[in-house]
C-alpha angles and dihedrals in degrees: 000000000000114000091216120093114256117264119248089261092050090046091054089056093044092051090050093049093045091054099039104029124221113002140177118244090257091052091049089049092050091047098051104029094089092058098034108028090217123160118236091254091054090052092049091049091050092048090052092050092046090051090052090050092050095242092119136016127224120218129179112231116183090333094312123111110235124189126211132181109261094189121071114243101226094045092048093047091047090052092048093048092048091048091050092048093049100039102034106025097031090231123152130187133022118357128209104253094186089086089074098048092100095051117126088215094070135058116222090263092049091049089053091049091048091050090052091050094048096043097045096036087216118116088198090067091069112120 
C-alpha cells in the first residue's frame, strides 16, 4: 500500500466502499457521481490507479469486476488524523479521539477503536 494519504478523490471512493462493501465500477460510479460529478471513465481510471496503489483490490465475481477497500477504515483515518495533527497543527503525542465519536463515518465500535489508536499512539493497540 502507498504510504501517502489518499487524495480527496480516492477518499470519496474509499468512503463509499467502506459503507457499501464490494461494488462494481458502475455501482461505485452511481454512488459517488452526485458528490463528484465524475464521468464513468474517470471513475474507472481512478479505480485502476487505486488498485495499483494497493488502496483497493479488484476481484472477478461471475465475470464482473468488483472492487473492495484494501485498507481498513479506522487505521487509515487514524493515520490521516495523526498526519494532519503533526503536519498542520504541529501537535505531537496522543490525541483526544473523543472528538470523532459523533462522526457519521464510524460505528460506535469503530469510534472506540479510533479513540484507542489516537490516545495510545500505537497502531498495535487496535482491537
